[in-house]
Every structure is written in structure tokens, then in C-alpha cells.
TORPA-4810 file (N, C-alpha, C, O; in nm, 3 decimals):
<nodes>
NODE_1_0.369_-0.427_-1.743_0.347_-0.384_-1.607_0.387_-0.497_-1.513_0.358_-0.614_-1.539_X
NODE_2_0.451_-0.463_-1.407_0.489_-0.561_-1.305_0.365_-0.599_-1.225_0.284_-0.513_-1.191_X
NODE_3_0.351_-0.727_-1.196_0.235_-0.775_-1.121_0.257_-0.758_-0.971_0.369_-0.775_-0.923_X
NODE_4_0.151_-0.724_-0.897_0.165_-0.714_-0.751_0.183_-0.851_-0.689_0.145_-0.953_-0.748_X
NODE_5_0.240_-0.853_-0.573_0.253_-0.977_-0.497_0.113_-1.014_-0.449_0.042_-0.930_-0.392_X
NODE_6_0.072_-1.139_-0.472_-0.061_-1.182_-0.431_-0.057_-1.231_-0.287_-0.043_-1.350_-0.261_X
NODE_7_-0.068_-1.138_-0.194_-0.063_-1.171_-0.052_-0.179_-1.108_0.023_-0.165_-1.074_0.140_X
NODE_8_-0.294_-1.092_-0.042_-0.410_-1.034_0.024_-0.403_-0.883_0.028_-0.455_-0.816_-0.061_X
NODE_9_-0.340_-0.829_0.131_-0.325_-0.684_0.148_-0.177_-0.651_0.146_-0.101_-0.695_0.232_X
NODE_10_-0.137_-0.571_0.047_0.004_-0.532_0.034_0.011_-0.380_0.036_-0.061_-0.312_-0.037_X
NODE_11_0.099_-0.328_0.121_0.120_-0.184_0.132_0.259_-0.153_0.080_0.359_-0.200_0.136_X
NODE_12_0.267_-0.073_-0.025_0.394_-0.023_-0.076_0.415_0.112_-0.010_0.329_0.200_-0.018_X
NODE_13_0.528_0.129_0.057_0.551_0.246_0.140_0.698_0.285_0.133_0.778_0.219_0.067_X
NODE_14_0.733_0.395_0.202_0.873_0.435_0.219_0.887_0.508_0.351_0.791_0.565_0.401_X
NODE_15_1.008_0.505_0.408_1.032_0.579_0.533_1.008_0.729_0.513_1.020_0.781_0.402_X
NODE_16_0.975_0.796_0.620_0.956_0.941_0.625_0.833_0.989_0.548_0.819_1.108_0.522_X
NODE_17_0.744_0.897_0.514_0.621_0.932_0.443_0.509_0.945_0.545_0.465_0.845_0.603_X
NODE_18_0.462_1.067_0.567_0.356_1.091_0.664_0.226_1.020_0.628_0.157_0.969_0.716_X
NODE_19_0.193_1.017_0.499_0.072_0.948_0.456_0.082_0.798_0.486_-0.015_0.736_0.529_X
NODE_20_0.201_0.742_0.465_0.224_0.600_0.495_0.209_0.574_0.643_0.144_0.477_0.683_X
NODE_21_0.267_0.659_0.725_0.260_0.641_0.870_0.116_0.643_0.919_0.076_0.559_1.001_X
NODE_22_0.036_0.738_0.870_-0.104_0.746_0.911_-0.181_0.620_0.871_-0.262_0.569_0.948_X
NODE_23_-0.154_0.572_0.750_-0.222_0.451_0.704_-0.182_0.330_0.787_-0.267_0.253_0.830_X
NODE_24_-0.052_0.314_0.811_-0.005_0.199_0.889_-0.057_0.204_1.032_-0.090_0.100_1.089_X
NODE_25_-0.063_0.323_1.091_-0.117_0.336_1.227_-0.265_0.299_1.231_-0.309_0.232_1.324_X
NODE_26_-0.342_0.342_1.131_-0.485_0.310_1.127_-0.506_0.159_1.115_-0.595_0.103_1.179_X
NODE_27_-0.425_0.094_1.033_-0.436_-0.052_1.018_-0.399_-0.123_1.148_-0.464_-0.220_1.186_X
NODE_28_-0.295_-0.073_1.215_-0.253_-0.134_1.342_-0.363_-0.122_1.448_-0.394_-0.219_1.517_X
NODE_29_-0.421_-0.003_1.460_-0.528_0.018_1.557_-0.647_-0.075_1.529_-0.710_-0.125_1.621_X
NODE_30_-0.676_-0.097_1.400_-0.788_-0.183_1.361_-0.752_-0.332_1.368_-0.839_-0.417_1.350_X
NODE_31_-0.625_-0.362_1.395_-0.583_-0.502_1.403_-0.573_-0.570_1.268_-0.587_-0.692_1.259_X
NODE_32_-0.549_-0.493_1.164_-0.540_-0.547_1.028_-0.393_-0.565_0.991_-0.314_-0.471_1.001_X
NODE_33_-0.358_-0.685_0.949_-0.220_-0.714_0.910_-0.205_-0.701_0.760_-0.298_-0.727_0.683_X
NODE_34_-0.086_-0.660_0.719_-0.056_-0.642_0.577_0.087_-0.683_0.550_0.171_-0.686_0.640_X
NODE_35_0.114_-0.713_0.425_0.250_-0.732_0.379_0.304_-0.595_0.343_0.241_-0.523_0.265_X
NODE_36_0.419_-0.557_0.398_0.478_-0.426_0.372_0.594_-0.440_0.275_0.678_-0.529_0.291_X
NODE_37_0.598_-0.352_0.174_0.707_-0.351_0.078_0.764_-0.210_0.071_0.698_-0.118_0.021_X
NODE_38_0.885_-0.193_0.120_0.953_-0.064_0.123_1.013_-0.037_-0.014_1.103_-0.110_-0.058_X
NODE_39_0.965_0.066_-0.083_1.011_0.091_-0.219_1.155_0.141_-0.225_1.217_0.137_-0.331_X
NODE_40_1.210_0.188_-0.113_1.350_0.229_-0.112_1.444_0.111_-0.098_1.559_0.118_-0.140_X
NODE_41_1.397_0.002_-0.041_1.480_-0.117_-0.022_1.452_-0.227_-0.123_1.531_-0.321_-0.135_X
NODE_42_1.343_-0.217_-0.195_1.297_-0.325_-0.282_1.275_-0.270_-0.424_1.170_-0.213_-0.452_X
NODE_43_1.374_-0.287_-0.514_1.361_-0.233_-0.649_1.238_-0.284_-0.725_1.178_-0.209_-0.802_X
NODE_44_1.201_-0.409_-0.703_1.082_-0.462_-0.770_0.956_-0.391_-0.721_0.864_-0.365_-0.799_X
NODE_45_0.951_-0.360_-0.593_0.837_-0.288_-0.538_0.830_-0.147_-0.599_0.722_-0.100_-0.635_X
NODE_46_0.945_-0.081_-0.609_0.948_0.053_-0.668_0.903_0.049_-0.814_0.829_0.137_-0.859_X
NODE_47_0.946_-0.051_-0.887_0.906_-0.066_-1.027_0.755_-0.084_-1.038_0.691_-0.024_-1.124_X
NODE_48_0.699_-0.167_-0.950_0.554_-0.188_-0.952_0.481_-0.057_-0.924_0.387_-0.022_-0.995_X
NODE_49_0.523_0.016_-0.821_0.456_0.142_-0.785_0.460_0.239_-0.902_0.359_0.303_-0.933_X
NODE_50_0.575_0.253_-0.967_0.583_0.342_-1.084_0.491_0.296_-1.196_0.432_0.378_-1.266_X
NODE_51_0.478_0.164_-1.213_0.397_0.111_-1.323_0.248_0.139_-1.306_0.174_0.145_-1.404_X
NODE_52_0.203_0.156_-1.184_0.059_0.180_-1.161_0.029_0.326_-1.127_-0.087_0.362_-1.106_X
NODE_53_0.133_0.410_-1.123_0.114_0.552_-1.088_0.178_0.644_-1.191_0.238_0.746_-1.157_X
NODE_54_0.163_0.609_-1.318_0.211_0.694_-1.428_0.357_0.735_-1.412_0.393_0.849_-1.443_X
NODE_55_0.440_0.644_-1.363_0.583_0.669_-1.350_0.625_0.730_-1.217_0.744_0.744_-1.190_X
NODE_56_0.528_0.767_-1.134_0.560_0.829_-1.005_0.571_0.724_-0.895_0.504_0.620_-0.900_X
NODE_57_0.655_0.751_-0.797_0.667_0.663_-0.681_0.575_0.712_-0.570_0.619_0.744_-0.460_X
NODE_58_0.446_0.719_-0.600_0.347_0.768_-0.505_0.314_0.659_-0.404_0.272_0.549_-0.440_X
NODE_59_0.334_0.693_-0.278_0.302_0.600_-0.170_0.219_0.672_-0.064_0.229_0.794_-0.051_X
NODE_60_0.139_0.599_0.010_0.125_0.455_0.002_0.045_0.413_-0.121_-0.054_0.477_-0.159_X
NODE_61_0.090_0.306_-0.182_0.013_0.238_-0.285_-0.029_0.106_-0.222_0.053_0.032_-0.168_X
NODE_62_-0.157_0.077_-0.230_-0.215_-0.037_-0.160_-0.277_-0.132_-0.262_-0.346_-0.088_-0.355_X
NODE_63_-0.253_-0.261_-0.245_-0.316_-0.361_-0.329_-0.401_-0.451_-0.240_-0.351_-0.514_-0.146_X
NODE_64_-0.531_-0.454_-0.270_-0.626_-0.539_-0.197_-0.690_-0.632_-0.299_-0.763_-0.589_-0.388_X
NODE_65_-0.662_-0.761_-0.284_-0.720_-0.861_-0.375_-0.700_-0.823_-0.521_-0.791_-0.837_-0.603_X
NODE_66_-0.581_-0.774_-0.554_-0.546_-0.741_-0.692_-0.589_-0.604_-0.739_-0.557_-0.565_-0.852_X
NODE_67_-0.661_-0.528_-0.657_-0.705_-0.393_-0.694_-0.611_-0.293_-0.629_-0.581_-0.301_-0.510_X
NODE_68_-0.563_-0.196_-0.710_-0.465_-0.098_-0.665_-0.534_0.031_-0.622_-0.621_0.083_-0.693_X
NODE_69_-0.494_0.081_-0.505_-0.541_0.209_-0.453_-0.418_0.295_-0.424_-0.326_0.250_-0.356_X
NODE_70_-0.417_0.417_-0.474_-0.306_0.508_-0.449_-0.345_0.608_-0.343_-0.442_0.684_-0.358_X
NODE_71_-0.269_0.608_-0.233_-0.290_0.699_-0.121_-0.436_0.704_-0.076_-0.497_0.811_-0.071_X
NODE_72_-0.493_0.588_-0.043_-0.633_0.588_0.000_-0.648_0.649_0.139_-0.556_0.641_0.221_X
NODE_73_-0.763_0.712_0.167_-0.787_0.763_0.302_-0.785_0.646_0.402_-0.857_0.548_0.382_X
NODE_74_-0.704_0.654_0.506_-0.692_0.542_0.600_-0.825_0.493_0.656_-0.848_0.372_0.663_X
NODE_75_-0.912_0.585_0.696_-1.039_0.542_0.756_-1.126_0.467_0.656_-1.191_0.369_0.692_X
NODE_76_-1.128_0.511_0.531_-1.207_0.443_0.429_-1.150_0.305_0.397_-1.225_0.211_0.375_X
NODE_77_-1.017_0.294_0.394_-0.955_0.164_0.368_-0.987_0.067_0.481_-1.020_-0.049_0.455_X
NODE_78_-0.978_0.112_0.604_-1.009_0.025_0.718_-1.154_-0.023_0.710_-1.180_-0.142_0.729_X
NODE_79_-1.247_0.066_0.682_-1.388_0.027_0.670_-1.404_-0.075_0.558_-1.473_-0.176_0.576_X
NODE_80_-1.342_-0.050_0.444_-1.351_-0.143_0.330_-1.299_-0.282_0.369_-1.361_-0.383_0.338_X
NODE_81_-1.185_-0.285_0.437_-1.125_-0.413_0.475_-1.208_-0.485_0.581_-1.217_-0.608_0.579_X
NODE_82_-1.269_-0.412_0.671_-1.351_-0.474_0.775_-1.481_-0.530_0.718_-1.538_-0.624_0.775_X
NODE_83_-1.528_-0.475_0.608_-1.651_-0.524_0.545_-1.625_-0.642_0.453_-1.719_-0.714_0.417_X
NODE_84_-1.501_-0.662_0.416_-1.468_-0.770_0.320_-1.479_-0.906_0.384_-1.455_-1.007_0.318_X
</nodes>
């Protein structure tokens, strides 16, 4: 399995993904910064996403302190991050 980039909060996303847009907007409103990895432009990012999602390129895939979340509800992720 490919290891995630250890940068605190990493969002694996792709253009035209409505779920990704909602998540990114929620993080922006909350003032939370993240490292963004576009799986269409970054083959290593795509490989990582497939490795943690049973071969699927399901986005957004989020890594928080080494823990992977696939398509988490934006409001719950924001609350989790604000409590950390």
C-alpha cells in the first residue's frame, strides 16, 4: 500500500467532483487549511486513493493524522478538526 503524505490534513480530490467541492467549501468557511492532491494530475495520489478504497478512485479521500476517511460528511469533518 502506498503511504499517505504526512502533512497533517491531506485531501485527495478531482475536478468536477461535487462531493469534493462541498468538502473544500466547508473547510474554507471554517478557515481550515489542507494539502490538496488532485488524483487526475498526480499518479501517486491516484495510486494511494485506489489502495485505500478497494481499487476505486473514490474522492474525496481525506487523511487526518494518518487516518483515512472516504467521502466524510463535511460538517462532521470540520467539527472533528476543530476539536483536535
